[in-house]
C-alpha positions as CSV (number, residue, x, y, z in Angstrom):
1,M,0.0,0.0,0.0
2,K,3.0,2.3,0.6
3,R,3.8,2.1,-3.1
4,V,0.2,3.0,-3.9
5,V,0.5,6.2,-1.8
6,T,3.9,7.1,-3.3
7,W,2.5,6.6,-6.9
8,M,-0.7,8.6,-6.0
9,V,1.4,11.5,-4.6
10,G,3.5,11.7,-7.8
11,L,0.4,11.4,-10.1
12,V,-1.5,14.2,-8.4
13,F,1.6,16.4,-8.4
14,I,2.1,16.0,-12.1
15,L,-1.5,16.6,-13.0
16,G,-1.7,19.6,-10.8
17,M,1.3,21.4,-12.2
18,G,-0.5,23.0,-15.1
19,A,-3.3,24.5,-13.0
20,A,-0.9,25.6,-10.3
21,G,1.3,27.4,-12.7
22,A,-1.6,29.3,-14.3
23,A,-2.9,30.5,-10.9
24,E,-2.3,34.0,-9.6
25,V,0.6,34.7,-7.1
26,L,-0.6,36.9,-4.3
27,L,2.0,39.3,-2.9
28,G,2.8,39.4,0.8
29,P,5.3,40.4,3.5
30,G,8.9,39.4,2.7
31,D,8.4,38.9,-1.0
32,V,11.2,40.4,-3.2
33,V,10.2,41.9,-6.6
34,K,11.9,43.5,-9.5
35,L,10.1,46.4,-11.1
36,S,10.7,48.1,-14.4
37,V,8.8,50.7,-16.4
38,Y,9.0,50.6,-20.2
39,G,11.0,53.6,-21.5
40,S,12.1,54.7,-18.0
41,P,15.2,52.7,-17.0
42,D,15.8,55.0,-14.0
43,L,12.6,53.6,-12.4
44,S,13.9,50.0,-12.4
45,I,14.3,48.8,-8.9
46,E,14.4,45.6,-6.7
47,T,12.5,46.0,-3.5
48,R,10.9,44.0,-0.7
49,V,7.3,44.0,0.4
50,S,7.2,45.2,4.0
51,E,5.3,43.6,6.9
52,S,2.5,46.1,6.4
53,G,2.2,44.9,2.7
54,H,3.8,48.0,1.2
55,L,6.7,48.5,-1.2
56,T,8.7,51.6,-1.9
57,F,8.7,52.9,-5.5
58,P,10.4,55.9,-6.9
59,L,8.3,59.1,-7.2
60,L,5.4,57.3,-5.5
61,G,6.8,56.4,-2.1
62,Q,4.9,53.6,-0.2
63,V,2.5,51.6,-2.4
64,A,0.1,49.0,-0.8
65,V,0.4,45.7,-2.7
66,G,-0.2,43.1,0.0
67,G,-2.7,40.5,-1.0
68,M,-2.8,41.7,-4.6
69,P,-1.9,39.5,-7.6
70,V,1.2,40.6,-9.6
71,A,-0.9,41.8,-12.5
72,G,-3.0,43.9,-10.2
73,A,0.0,45.5,-8.6
74,E,1.5,46.3,-12.0
75,K,-1.8,48.0,-13.0
76,K,-2.0,49.9,-9.7
77,I,1.6,51.3,-10.0
78,A,1.0,52.2,-13.6
79,G,-2.2,54.0,-12.7
80,L,-0.5,56.0,-9.9
81,L,2.3,57.0,-12.3
82,E,-0.2,58.3,-14.8
83,K,-2.4,60.0,-12.2
84,G,0.6,61.8,-10.8
85,G,1.6,63.1,-14.2
86,Y,4.9,61.3,-14.2
87,I,4.4,59.0,-17.2
88,K,1.7,58.8,-19.9
89,Q,0.5,55.3,-20.6
90,A,2.8,53.7,-18.2
91,Q,3.7,50.0,-18.8
92,V,4.9,48.4,-15.5
93,N,6.5,44.9,-15.3
94,M,6.9,43.1,-12.0
95,L,8.9,39.9,-11.5
96,V,8.8,38.1,-8.1
97,T,12.3,36.9,-7.4
98,T,11.7,35.6,-3.8
99,L,8.2,34.3,-2.8
100,A,8.8,34.4,1.0
101,S,5.2,35.1,2.1
102,Q,3.6,32.1,0.4
103,Q,5.7,29.2,1.8
104,I,4.7,26.0,3.5
105,S,6.7,24.0,6.0
106,V,6.8,20.2,5.2
107,L,8.4,18.5,8.2
108,G,8.8,15.1,9.8
109,H,9.5,11.9,7.9
110,V,9.8,13.2,4.4
111,N,12.9,12.8,2.1
112,R,13.5,16.6,1.8
113,P,12.0,18.5,4.8
114,G,12.0,22.2,4.5
115,R,10.0,25.3,3.4
116,Y,8.5,25.3,-0.1
117,P,6.8,28.2,-2.0
118,V,3.1,28.0,-2.9
119,E,3.0,29.1,-6.5
120,G,-0.7,29.0,-7.4
121,R,-3.0,26.4,-6.0
122,R,-1.4,23.6,-4.1
123,R,-2.8,20.7,-2.1
124,V,-1.3,18.4,0.5
125,L,-0.2,15.7,-2.0
126,D,1.4,18.4,-4.1
127,M,3.6,19.6,-1.2
128,L,4.5,16.0,-0.2
129,A,5.7,15.5,-3.8
130,L,7.8,18.6,-3.7
131,A,9.4,17.4,-0.5
132,G,10.5,14.2,-2.2
133,G,7.7,12.0,-0.8
134,I,7.4,10.1,2.5
135,H,10.6,8.7,4.0
136,S,10.9,4.9,4.5
137,E,10.3,5.5,8.3
138,G,7.3,7.7,7.7
139,G,3.8,6.6,8.5
140,D,0.4,6.9,6.7
141,M,-0.8,9.7,9.0
142,I,0.0,13.4,8.6
143,S,-0.8,16.4,10.6
144,L,-1.9,19.6,8.9
145,V,-1.6,22.8,11.0
146,R,-3.3,25.9,9.6
147,T,-4.1,29.4,10.9
148,R,-7.1,31.0,9.5
149,D,-8.6,34.3,10.8
150,G,-6.3,34.2,13.8
151,K,-7.4,30.6,14.8
152,T,-4.9,27.7,14.6
153,T,-6.3,24.2,13.9
154,R,-4.7,20.8,13.5
155,E,-6.2,18.2,11.2
156,A,-5.1,14.5,10.9
157,I,-5.2,13.0,7.4
158,D,-4.9,9.3,6.8
159,L,-3.3,9.1,3.4
160,V,-3.8,5.4,2.9
161,D,-7.5,5.6,3.8
162,M,-7.9,8.6,1.5
163,V,-6.4,6.7,-1.5
164,R,-8.2,3.5,-0.8
165,R,-11.6,5.2,-0.6
166,G,-10.8,7.6,-3.4
167,E,-11.8,10.5,-1.2
168,L,-9.5,13.1,-2.7
169,D,-11.7,15.9,-1.3
170,K,-9.6,15.3,1.8
171,D,-6.5,16.4,-0.2
172,V,-7.2,19.9,1.0
173,E,-5.8,23.1,-0.5
174,V,-3.0,24.7,1.5
175,A,-1.7,28.3,1.8
176,G,1.3,30.2,3.0
177,G,2.2,29.6,6.7
178,D,0.6,26.1,6.8
179,I,2.6,23.2,8.3
180,I,2.5,19.6,7.1
181,F,4.1,17.1,9.5
182,V,4.5,13.5,8.5
183,E,4.3,11.2,11.6
184,R,6.7,8.4,12.1
185,A,5.3,5.0,11.2
186,P,3.9,3.1,14.2
187,R,6.2,0.5,15.8
188,A,6.0,-2.6,17.9
189,Y,8.8,-4.7,19.3
190,V,9.8,-8.4,19.3
191,A,12.1,-9.8,21.9
192,G,13.4,-13.1,23.2
193,E,14.1,-16.1,20.9
194,V,13.8,-14.6,17.5
195,T,16.4,-14.1,14.8
196,R,16.3,-10.3,14.8
197,P,14.9,-8.9,18.1
198,G,14.1,-5.2,18.2
199,P,11.6,-2.7,16.8
200,F,9.7,-3.2,13.5
201,R,7.3,-1.2,11.4
202,L,3.7,-2.0,12.4
203,E,1.6,-2.5,9.3
204,R,-2.2,-2.3,9.4
205,G,-3.9,-5.5,10.6
206,M,-0.6,-7.1,11.4
207,T,-0.8,-10.4,13.3
208,V,1.6,-11.9,15.8
209,Q,2.7,-14.4,13.2
210,Q,3.5,-11.6,10.8
211,A,5.3,-9.7,13.5
212,L,7.5,-12.8,14.2
213,S,8.3,-12.9,10.5
214,A,9.4,-9.3,10.6
215,G,11.8,-10.4,13.4
216,G,13.3,-13.0,11.1
217,G,11.3,-15.9,12.6
218,L,12.0,-18.0,15.6
219,S,15.6,-18.7,16.6
220,P,16.6,-22.4,16.8
221,R,15.8,-22.3,20.5
222,G,12.5,-20.4,20.1
223,S,9.1,-21.9,21.0
224,S,5.9,-21.1,19.3
225,N,4.1,-21.9,22.5
226,G,3.8,-19.5,25.4
227,I,4.2,-16.3,23.3
228,R,3.2,-13.3,25.4
229,I,2.5,-9.6,24.6
230,T,3.2,-6.8,27.0
231,R,1.0,-3.7,26.2
232,K,-0.4,-0.7,28.1
233,D,-3.9,-0.7,29.3
234,A,-6.3,2.3,29.2
235,G,-4.6,3.7,32.3
236,G,-1.1,3.5,30.7
237,N,-0.1,0.5,32.9
238,P,1.8,-2.4,31.3
239,V,-0.1,-5.7,31.3
240,S,1.1,-9.1,30.0
241,L,-1.2,-11.2,27.9
242,D,-1.0,-14.7,26.3
243,A,-0.8,-14.4,22.5
244,N,-2.0,-16.5,19.6
245,A,-0.4,-16.4,16.1
246,S,-3.6,-14.8,14.7
247,D,-3.9,-12.0,17.3
248,A,-3.7,-8.5,16.1
249,V,-0.6,-6.5,17.2
250,Q,-1.1,-3.0,18.6
251,V,1.2,0.1,18.6
252,D,4.1,-0.3,21.0
253,D,3.3,-3.9,21.8
254,V,6.3,-6.0,23.0
255,I,6.1,-9.6,21.8
256,V,8.2,-12.0,23.8
257,V,9.1,-15.4,22.5
258,R,10.2,-17.9,25.1
259,E,12.9,-20.5,24.9
260,S,11.9,-24.0,24.0
261,W,12.3,-26.6,26.8
262,F,13.2,-29.3,24.4
């Protein structure tokens, strides 16, 4: 199923590139832009959008551009130049060189964690693809942290369940400032008389028999009788239980294989 998720992430990323590239980029604090005016080389500058959403332009001073698309900012500056009598029929060109305001943090167990620009419309799977996909130790669950209207929320998204059910409406659109965190895959442990004791990746619906296989199987002295599981109860206290080969393994279980008496 891990391969299915990786394939799906790549597919959605590829299909979404065209629509994302065509969408408008909204200017925000920290963005760096290059501005030029046709026929007026002295007005060519590179400037940064301030925290208040303003940039400084020759002759005009502070111009509010925060939240505006590039085309809208170009038109606004051109209009101010014409209105002020500085240039007739001004043609302004703006190039965004650093898109600092619209960045998303992709953290946790991905291959290339970091901050990535949101150029146009992006969804969770798009951003995971940009971050190189989920690491081999990454799990199926991710956390999406967003702040909207001053309120911060956290949403858990089950990638495998989303793909299995075809519920791509859960592949929500993201925006600058959002955080995507890929959780580590759940683990359990096998100890005692097995070939490779230690932690292993816990797959969905994994049984004790499958867990023993993940540990390399029984050692020559291992016994398939008397296998026990230590797990925490609802109160967080460890309890020891007899285990059958078909029993389901839970997160953080410790499966202990005893030594054979014969």
